[in-house]
VMD Tcl script that builds the backbone (N, CA, C; Angstrom):
set m [mol new atoms 384]
animate dup $m
set s [atomselect $m all]
$s set {name element resname resid chain x y z} {
  {N N MET 1 A 1.224 0.941 -14.360}
  {CA C MET 1 A 0.603 0.572 -12.892}
  {C C MET 1 A 0.525 1.991 -12.082}
  {N N LYS 2 A -0.558 2.344 -11.555}
  {CA C LYS 2 A -0.618 3.461 -10.751}
  {C C LYS 2 A -0.925 3.040 -9.227}
  {N N VAL 3 A -0.055 3.407 -8.277}
  {CA C VAL 3 A 0.031 3.040 -6.962}
  {C C VAL 3 A -0.213 4.212 -5.970}
  {N N LEU 4 A -1.114 4.132 -5.050}
  {CA C LEU 4 A -1.176 5.040 -3.926}
  {C C LEU 4 A -0.542 4.530 -2.861}
  {N N LEU 5 A 0.396 5.174 -2.498}
  {CA C LEU 5 A 1.259 4.773 -1.304}
  {C C LEU 5 A 1.023 5.796 -0.045}
  {N N ALA 6 A 0.386 5.394 1.003}
  {CA C ALA 6 A 0.034 6.173 2.105}
  {C C ALA 6 A 0.827 5.577 3.414}
  {N N ASP 7 A 1.650 6.499 3.811}
  {CA C ASP 7 A 2.723 6.302 5.099}
  {C C ASP 7 A 2.918 7.590 5.610}
  {N N ASP 8 A 2.936 7.806 6.707}
  {CA C ASP 8 A 3.259 9.050 7.532}
  {C C ASP 8 A 4.823 9.095 7.527}
  {N N ASP 9 A 5.895 8.147 7.215}
  {CA C ASP 9 A 6.954 8.181 7.252}
  {C C ASP 9 A 7.631 8.737 5.928}
  {N N LYS 10 A 7.954 10.014 5.909}
  {CA C LYS 10 A 8.353 10.708 4.674}
  {C C LYS 10 A 9.454 10.205 3.991}
  {N N VAL 11 A 10.519 9.793 4.988}
  {CA C VAL 11 A 11.646 9.335 4.279}
  {C C VAL 11 A 11.289 7.870 3.635}
  {N N LEU 12 A 10.507 7.004 4.062}
  {CA C LEU 12 A 10.304 5.866 3.605}
  {C C LEU 12 A 9.275 5.951 2.150}
  {N N THR 13 A 8.510 6.759 2.391}
  {CA C THR 13 A 7.345 7.249 1.218}
  {C C THR 13 A 8.630 7.719 0.034}
  {N N HIS 14 A 9.483 8.627 0.248}
  {CA C HIS 14 A 10.431 8.979 -0.596}
  {C C HIS 14 A 11.207 7.967 -1.363}
  {N N LEU 15 A 11.701 7.228 -0.444}
  {CA C LEU 15 A 12.453 5.808 -0.871}
  {C C LEU 15 A 11.652 4.992 -1.799}
  {N N LEU 16 A 10.569 4.608 -1.481}
  {CA C LEU 16 A 9.781 3.654 -1.962}
  {C C LEU 16 A 9.199 4.248 -3.359}
  {N N SER 17 A 8.676 5.572 -3.347}
  {CA C SER 17 A 8.016 6.421 -4.537}
  {C C SER 17 A 9.119 6.443 -5.514}
  {N N SER 18 A 10.378 6.801 -5.112}
  {CA C SER 18 A 11.564 7.157 -6.109}
  {C C SER 18 A 11.804 5.970 -6.747}
  {N N GLY 19 A 11.968 4.757 -6.069}
  {CA C GLY 19 A 12.164 3.365 -6.375}
  {C C GLY 19 A 11.294 2.650 -7.366}
  {N N LEU 20 A 9.938 3.066 -7.325}
  {CA C LEU 20 A 8.873 2.649 -8.103}
  {C C LEU 20 A 8.891 3.339 -9.237}
  {N N ARG 21 A 9.071 4.729 -9.099}
  {CA C ARG 21 A 9.073 5.482 -10.398}
  {C C ARG 21 A 10.122 5.351 -11.098}
  {N N ALA 22 A 11.271 4.749 -10.682}
  {CA C ALA 22 A 12.360 4.436 -11.434}
  {C C ALA 22 A 11.957 3.126 -12.130}
  {N N LYS 23 A 11.101 2.354 -11.944}
  {CA C LYS 23 A 10.699 1.179 -12.693}
  {C C LYS 23 A 9.485 1.470 -13.519}
  {N N GLY 24 A 9.235 2.763 -13.635}
  {CA C GLY 24 A 7.929 3.183 -14.623}
  {C C GLY 24 A 6.355 3.152 -14.010}
  {N N VAL 25 A 6.559 2.975 -12.284}
  {CA C VAL 25 A 5.283 2.988 -11.939}
  {C C VAL 25 A 4.997 4.336 -11.698}
  {N N GLU 26 A 3.634 4.845 -11.845}
  {CA C GLU 26 A 3.090 6.069 -11.352}
  {C C GLU 26 A 2.772 5.730 -9.851}
  {N N THR 27 A 3.270 6.938 -9.207}
  {CA C THR 27 A 3.111 6.869 -7.610}
  {C C THR 27 A 2.495 8.206 -7.213}
  {N N VAL 28 A 1.399 7.858 -6.396}
  {CA C VAL 28 A 0.737 9.097 -5.832}
  {C C VAL 28 A 1.000 8.775 -4.222}
  {N N VAL 29 A 1.576 9.835 -3.567}
  {CA C VAL 29 A 2.000 9.749 -2.036}
  {C C VAL 29 A 0.987 10.410 -1.258}
  {N N THR 30 A 0.509 9.901 -0.184}
  {CA C THR 30 A -0.217 10.535 1.033}
  {C C THR 30 A 0.333 10.265 2.222}
  {N N HIS 31 A 0.189 11.220 3.167}
  {CA C HIS 31 A 0.900 10.869 4.527}
  {C C HIS 31 A -0.046 10.756 5.813}
  {N N ASP 32 A -1.390 10.833 5.332}
  {CA C ASP 32 A -2.335 10.527 6.396}
  {C C ASP 32 A -3.663 9.573 5.716}
  {N N ALA 33 A -4.174 8.956 6.951}
  {CA C ALA 33 A -5.286 8.045 6.240}
  {C C ALA 33 A -6.440 8.803 5.742}
  {N N MET 34 A -6.941 10.008 5.964}
  {CA C MET 34 A -7.841 10.431 5.150}
  {C C MET 34 A -7.381 11.226 4.021}
  {N N GLN 35 A -6.013 11.661 3.758}
  {CA C GLN 35 A -5.634 11.984 2.427}
  {C C GLN 35 A -5.964 10.777 1.551}
  {N N ALA 36 A -5.361 9.470 2.092}
  {CA C ALA 36 A -5.305 8.477 1.149}
  {C C ALA 36 A -6.686 8.014 0.816}
  {N N LEU 37 A -7.651 8.020 1.677}
  {CA C LEU 37 A -8.881 7.649 1.260}
  {C C LEU 37 A -9.512 8.566 0.120}
  {N N MET 38 A -9.325 9.927 0.305}
  {CA C MET 38 A -9.744 11.020 -0.640}
  {C C MET 38 A -9.115 11.003 -1.879}
  {N N SER 39 A -7.816 10.622 -2.052}
  {CA C SER 39 A -7.270 10.370 -3.182}
  {C C SER 39 A -7.777 9.295 -4.012}
  {N N ALA 40 A -7.875 8.184 -3.166}
  {CA C ALA 40 A -8.089 6.808 -3.937}
  {C C ALA 40 A -9.899 7.130 -4.494}
  {N N LEU 41 A -10.596 7.701 -3.627}
  {CA C LEU 41 A -11.722 8.157 -4.212}
  {C C LEU 41 A -11.915 8.954 -5.481}
  {N N ARG 42 A -11.004 10.096 -5.461}
  {CA C ARG 42 A -10.954 10.858 -6.299}
  {C C ARG 42 A -10.478 10.450 -7.713}
  {N N SER 43 A -9.485 9.583 -7.657}
  {CA C SER 43 A -8.703 9.085 -8.750}
  {C C SER 43 A -8.195 7.746 -8.468}
  {N N PRO 44 A -8.922 6.816 -8.674}
  {CA C PRO 44 A -8.737 5.401 -8.254}
  {C C PRO 44 A -7.292 4.850 -8.856}
  {N N PRO 45 A -6.524 4.263 -7.926}
  {CA C PRO 45 A -5.326 3.737 -8.399}
  {C C PRO 45 A -5.739 2.073 -8.894}
  {N N ASP 46 A -4.323 1.579 -9.284}
  {CA C ASP 46 A -4.732 -0.065 -9.517}
  {C C ASP 46 A -4.502 -0.701 -8.311}
  {N N VAL 47 A -3.570 -0.089 -7.440}
  {CA C VAL 47 A -3.285 -0.794 -6.095}
  {C C VAL 47 A -3.090 0.502 -5.011}
  {N N ILE 48 A -3.378 -0.034 -3.751}
  {CA C ILE 48 A -3.206 0.892 -2.773}
  {C C ILE 48 A -2.269 0.211 -1.612}
  {N N VAL 49 A -1.270 0.854 -1.153}
  {CA C VAL 49 A -0.369 0.572 -0.118}
  {C C VAL 49 A -0.572 1.415 0.970}
  {N N LEU 50 A -1.092 0.814 2.368}
  {CA C LEU 50 A -1.265 1.487 3.418}
  {C C LEU 50 A -0.590 0.963 4.749}
  {N N ASP 51 A 0.045 2.064 5.279}
  {CA C ASP 51 A 0.593 2.009 6.499}
  {C C ASP 51 A -0.481 1.619 7.573}
  {N N VAL 52 A -0.243 0.850 8.648}
  {CA C VAL 52 A -1.420 0.840 9.771}
  {C C VAL 52 A -1.406 1.925 10.645}
  {N N GLN 53 A -0.608 2.690 11.105}
  {CA C GLN 53 A -0.321 3.655 11.792}
  {C C GLN 53 A -0.216 4.977 11.220}
  {N N MET 54 A -1.248 5.937 10.940}
  {CA C MET 54 A -0.905 7.140 10.420}
  {C C MET 54 A -1.996 8.242 10.885}
  {N N PRO 55 A -1.213 9.615 10.793}
  {CA C PRO 55 A -2.314 10.461 11.488}
  {C C PRO 55 A -3.775 10.326 10.607}
  {N N GLY 56 A -4.778 11.163 11.002}
  {CA C GLY 56 A -5.890 11.305 10.511}
  {C C GLY 56 A -6.779 9.910 10.215}
  {N N GLY 57 A -6.520 9.044 11.268}
  {CA C GLY 57 A -7.216 7.805 11.215}
  {C C GLY 57 A -6.105 6.450 10.945}
  {N N THR 58 A -6.525 5.646 11.322}
  {CA C THR 58 A -5.310 4.610 10.957}
  {C C THR 58 A -5.694 3.815 9.543}
  {N N GLY 59 A -4.764 3.166 9.383}
  {CA C GLY 59 A -4.931 2.277 7.792}
  {C C GLY 59 A -5.951 1.475 7.953}
  {N N ILE 60 A -6.146 0.859 9.126}
  {CA C ILE 60 A -7.252 -0.146 9.421}
  {C C ILE 60 A -8.710 0.442 9.161}
  {N N GLU 61 A -8.912 1.599 9.728}
  {CA C GLU 61 A -10.011 2.538 9.236}
  {C C GLU 61 A -10.107 2.701 7.879}
  {N N ALA 62 A -8.980 3.409 7.289}
  {CA C ALA 62 A -9.152 3.590 5.756}
  {C C ALA 62 A -9.366 2.323 5.170}
  {N N LEU 63 A -8.801 1.224 5.311}
  {CA C LEU 63 A -9.147 0.170 4.640}
  {C C LEU 63 A -10.592 -0.265 4.505}
  {N N LYS 64 A -11.404 -0.201 5.823}
  {CA C LYS 64 A -12.485 -0.514 5.994}
  {C C LYS 64 A -13.439 0.365 5.082}
  {N N LYS 65 A -13.277 1.646 5.014}
  {CA C LYS 65 A -14.000 2.627 4.213}
  {C C LYS 65 A -13.678 2.183 2.743}
  {N N LEU 66 A -12.467 1.935 2.345}
  {CA C LEU 66 A -12.071 1.654 0.956}
  {C C LEU 66 A -13.032 0.571 0.390}
  {N N LYS 67 A -12.926 -0.471 1.449}
  {CA C LYS 67 A -13.677 -1.790 1.003}
  {C C LYS 67 A -15.390 -1.652 1.020}
  {N N GLN 68 A -15.834 -0.731 1.652}
  {CA C GLN 68 A -17.049 -0.361 1.429}
  {C C GLN 68 A -17.712 0.418 0.469}
  {N N SER 69 A -16.563 1.212 -0.287}
  {CA C SER 69 A -17.158 2.347 -1.052}
  {C C SER 69 A -17.297 1.251 -2.611}
  {N N ALA 70 A -18.339 1.641 -3.257}
  {CA C ALA 70 A -18.377 0.931 -4.719}
  {C C ALA 70 A -17.206 1.289 -5.506}
  {N N ARG 71 A -16.836 2.727 -5.343}
  {CA C ARG 71 A -15.778 3.185 -6.291}
  {C C ARG 71 A -14.283 2.570 -5.883}
  {N N THR 72 A -14.064 1.925 -4.820}
  {CA C THR 72 A -12.734 1.592 -4.582}
  {C C THR 72 A -12.694 0.075 -3.875}
  {N N SER 73 A -13.741 -0.497 -3.761}
  {CA C SER 73 A -14.127 -1.722 -3.130}
  {C C SER 73 A -12.943 -3.053 -3.941}
  {N N HIS 74 A -12.811 -2.569 -5.270}
  {CA C HIS 74 A -12.167 -3.692 -5.943}
  {C C HIS 74 A -10.742 -3.480 -6.197}
  {N N ILE 75 A -10.177 -2.551 -5.474}
  {CA C ILE 75 A -8.747 -2.122 -5.656}
  {C C ILE 75 A -7.986 -3.036 -4.790}
  {N N PRO 76 A -7.036 -3.607 -5.116}
  {CA C PRO 76 A -6.109 -4.337 -4.102}
  {C C PRO 76 A -5.380 -3.568 -3.359}
  {N N VAL 77 A -5.420 -3.987 -1.884}
  {CA C VAL 77 A -4.953 -3.101 -0.806}
  {C C VAL 77 A -3.830 -3.966 -0.334}
  {N N ILE 78 A -2.486 -3.248 -0.204}
  {CA C ILE 78 A -1.395 -4.025 0.658}
  {C C ILE 78 A -1.286 -3.139 1.998}
  {N N VAL 79 A -1.112 -3.667 2.994}
  {CA C VAL 79 A -0.894 -3.301 4.145}
  {C C VAL 79 A 0.513 -3.298 4.730}
  {N N LEU 80 A 1.062 -2.109 5.105}
  {CA C LEU 80 A 2.407 -2.107 5.763}
  {C C LEU 80 A 2.307 -1.814 7.181}
  {N N SER 81 A 3.248 -2.406 8.031}
  {CA C SER 81 A 3.202 -2.547 9.597}
  {C C SER 81 A 4.582 -2.584 9.935}
  {N N GLY 82 A 4.846 -1.730 11.071}
  {CA C GLY 82 A 6.277 -1.999 11.710}
  {C C GLY 82 A 5.888 -3.163 12.914}
  {N N SER 83 A 4.741 -3.464 12.971}
  {CA C SER 83 A 4.389 -4.070 14.084}
  {C C SER 83 A 4.345 -5.867 13.698}
  {N N VAL 84 A 4.890 -6.501 14.547}
  {CA C VAL 84 A 5.107 -8.013 14.126}
  {C C VAL 84 A 3.706 -8.586 14.927}
  {N N ALA 85 A 2.714 -8.041 15.399}
  {CA C ALA 85 A 1.735 -8.809 16.069}
  {C C ALA 85 A 0.937 -9.472 15.180}
  {N N PRO 86 A 0.843 -10.867 15.343}
  {CA C PRO 86 A 0.066 -11.418 14.262}
  {C C PRO 86 A -1.244 -11.268 14.271}
  {N N ALA 87 A -2.155 -10.563 15.256}
  {CA C ALA 87 A -3.382 -10.413 15.358}
  {C C ALA 87 A -3.614 -9.173 14.127}
  {N N THR 88 A -2.592 -8.261 13.895}
  {CA C THR 88 A -2.624 -7.212 12.679}
  {C C THR 88 A -2.873 -7.984 11.282}
  {N N SER 89 A -2.110 -8.723 11.076}
  {CA C SER 89 A -2.331 -9.509 9.823}
  {C C SER 89 A -3.357 -10.188 9.631}
  {N N GLU 90 A -4.129 -10.728 10.577}
  {CA C GLU 90 A -5.146 -11.486 10.395}
  {C C GLU 90 A -6.455 -10.531 10.436}
  {N N VAL 91 A -6.408 -9.485 11.143}
  {CA C VAL 91 A -7.355 -8.332 10.849}
  {C C VAL 91 A -7.400 -7.699 9.630}
  {N N VAL 92 A -6.203 -7.180 9.123}
  {CA C VAL 92 A -6.274 -6.701 7.658}
  {C C VAL 92 A -6.785 -7.262 6.634}
  {N N LYS 93 A -6.292 -8.867 6.733}
  {CA C LYS 93 A -6.646 -9.782 5.653}
  {C C LYS 93 A -8.257 -10.069 5.774}
  {N N ALA 94 A -8.862 -10.300 6.989}
  {CA C ALA 94 A -10.145 -10.229 7.237}
  {C C ALA 94 A -11.014 -9.078 6.832}
  {N N LEU 95 A -10.340 -7.901 6.460}
  {CA C LEU 95 A -11.079 -6.931 6.098}
  {C C LEU 95 A -10.992 -6.390 4.648}
  {N N GLY 96 A -9.955 -7.430 3.935}
  {CA C GLY 96 A -10.111 -7.488 2.658}
  {C C GLY 96 A -8.552 -6.898 1.983}
  {N N ALA 97 A -7.661 -6.768 2.931}
  {CA C ALA 97 A -6.172 -6.457 2.370}
  {C C ALA 97 A -5.701 -7.728 1.576}
  {N N ILE 98 A -5.068 -7.487 0.540}
  {CA C ILE 98 A -4.767 -8.732 -0.271}
  {C C ILE 98 A -3.180 -9.207 0.217}
  {N N GLU 99 A -2.610 -8.360 1.018}
  {CA C GLU 99 A -1.189 -8.659 1.456}
  {C C GLU 99 A -0.950 -7.804 2.563}
  {N N PHE 100 A 0.096 -8.435 3.563}
  {CA C PHE 100 A 0.441 -7.930 4.722}
  {C C PHE 100 A 2.007 -7.879 4.631}
  {N N LEU 101 A 2.815 -6.658 4.662}
  {CA C LEU 101 A 4.205 -6.698 4.723}
  {C C LEU 101 A 4.687 -6.134 5.820}
  {N N LEU 102 A 5.657 -6.663 6.439}
  {CA C LEU 102 A 6.401 -5.940 7.533}
  {C C LEU 102 A 7.384 -4.876 7.183}
  {N N LYS 103 A 7.447 -3.720 7.770}
  {CA C LYS 103 A 8.630 -2.788 7.566}
  {C C LYS 103 A 9.999 -3.204 8.334}
  {N N PRO 104 A 11.061 -2.999 7.971}
  {CA C PRO 104 A 11.363 -2.107 6.650}
  {C C PRO 104 A 11.285 -2.857 5.352}
  {N N ILE 105 A 10.761 -2.358 4.267}
  {CA C ILE 105 A 10.648 -2.822 3.212}
  {C C ILE 105 A 11.313 -1.754 2.032}
  {N N GLY 106 A 11.983 -2.452 1.117}
  {CA C GLY 106 A 12.619 -1.559 -0.118}
  {C C GLY 106 A 11.882 -1.628 -1.143}
  {N N PRO 107 A 12.207 -0.701 -2.145}
  {CA C PRO 107 A 11.332 -0.671 -3.407}
  {C C PRO 107 A 11.280 -1.821 -4.476}
  {N N ASP 108 A 12.426 -2.557 -4.341}
  {CA C ASP 108 A 12.554 -3.794 -5.250}
  {C C ASP 108 A 11.518 -4.894 -4.718}
  {N N THR 109 A 11.523 -5.154 -3.369}
  {CA C THR 109 A 10.654 -6.011 -2.703}
  {C C THR 109 A 9.120 -5.606 -2.938}
  {N N LEU 110 A 8.851 -4.575 -2.778}
  {CA C LEU 110 A 7.605 -3.839 -2.903}
  {C C LEU 110 A 7.055 -3.969 -4.347}
  {N N TYR 111 A 7.973 -3.673 -5.417}
  {CA C TYR 111 A 7.682 -3.802 -6.784}
  {C C TYR 111 A 7.246 -5.270 -6.931}
  {N N ALA 112 A 8.091 -6.258 -6.548}
  {CA C ALA 112 A 7.746 -7.690 -6.880}
  {C C ALA 112 A 6.509 -8.019 -6.335}
  {N N VAL 113 A 6.054 -7.659 -5.044}
  {CA C VAL 113 A 4.639 -7.848 -4.539}
  {C C VAL 113 A 3.671 -7.264 -5.368}
  {N N LEU 114 A 3.918 -5.973 -5.845}
  {CA C LEU 114 A 2.769 -5.269 -6.745}
  {C C LEU 114 A 2.695 -6.033 -8.199}
  {N N CYS 115 A 3.878 -6.578 -8.463}
  {CA C CYS 115 A 3.551 -7.426 -9.811}
  {C C CYS 115 A 2.947 -8.530 -9.473}
  {N N THR 116 A 3.098 -9.203 -8.348}
  {CA C THR 116 A 2.250 -10.496 -7.996}
  {C C THR 116 A 0.929 -10.122 -7.739}
  {N N VAL 117 A 0.572 -9.234 -7.102}
  {CA C VAL 117 A -0.740 -8.763 -6.992}
  {C C VAL 117 A -1.694 -8.448 -8.134}
  {N N LEU 118 A -0.962 -7.964 -9.043}
  {CA C LEU 118 A -1.674 -7.367 -10.274}
  {C C LEU 118 A -1.473 -8.451 -11.361}
  {N N LYS 119 A -0.736 -9.741 -11.125}
  {CA C LYS 119 A -0.530 -10.769 -11.996}
  {C C LYS 119 A 0.294 -10.345 -13.310}
  {N N LEU 120 A 1.525 -9.611 -12.908}
  {CA C LEU 120 A 2.330 -9.217 -13.880}
  {C C LEU 120 A 3.606 -10.097 -14.055}
  {N N PRO 121 A 4.535 -9.937 -14.772}
  {CA C PRO 121 A 5.681 -10.768 -14.653}
  {C C PRO 121 A 6.511 -10.256 -13.409}
  {N N THR 122 A 6.815 -11.249 -12.623}
  {CA C THR 122 A 7.652 -10.646 -11.481}
  {C C THR 122 A 9.021 -10.675 -11.967}
  {N N PRO 123 A 9.743 -9.561 -11.472}
  {CA C PRO 123 A 11.179 -9.288 -11.834}
  {C C PRO 123 A 11.855 -10.179 -10.954}
  {N N LEU 124 A 13.183 -10.478 -11.384}
  {CA C LEU 124 A 13.976 -11.374 -10.429}
  {C C LEU 124 A 14.710 -10.124 -9.546}
  {N N ILE 125 A 14.858 -10.614 -8.185}
  {CA C ILE 125 A 15.473 -9.899 -7.221}
  {C C ILE 125 A 16.625 -10.249 -6.748}
  {N N ALA 126 A 17.946 -9.486 -6.930}
  {CA C ALA 126 A 19.088 -9.878 -6.573}
  {C C ALA 126 A 19.230 -10.099 -5.190}
  {N N PRO 127 A 19.865 -11.396 -4.691}
  {CA C PRO 127 A 20.032 -11.678 -3.241}
  {C C PRO 127 A 20.884 -10.606 -2.749}
  {N N VAL 128 A 20.366 -10.303 -1.370}
  {CA C VAL 128 A 21.201 -9.273 -0.767}
  {C C VAL 128 A 22.307 -9.852 0.431}
}
mol reanalyze $m
mol bondsrecalc $m
mol representation Tube
mol addrep $m
């Protein structure tokens, strides 16, 4: 599985990408919306994980462009946000995001969601 992870929080992207790589997931990391869009167009991943707020445009703008492109419209997109505003979840799902997750999120939880989205066997997550 190849995942494009786009978030301006470098600590979070390091934590998530390290955890996913340890599970055998190929992870490409970008830190702004335009980089994410260009990376997805250049080498389409299996899944895209987008933060809502990033430099270079918002994750919502990137989601719109991803879903408008024939090259990337079929790719499942998971949106991350630190905002609990219910409208954000509704907006991204209306634009074609398959899932909306609130931060903070750990690599095990993200991996389980990725497996569900790609219809792979979902790993058991130990209770915290």
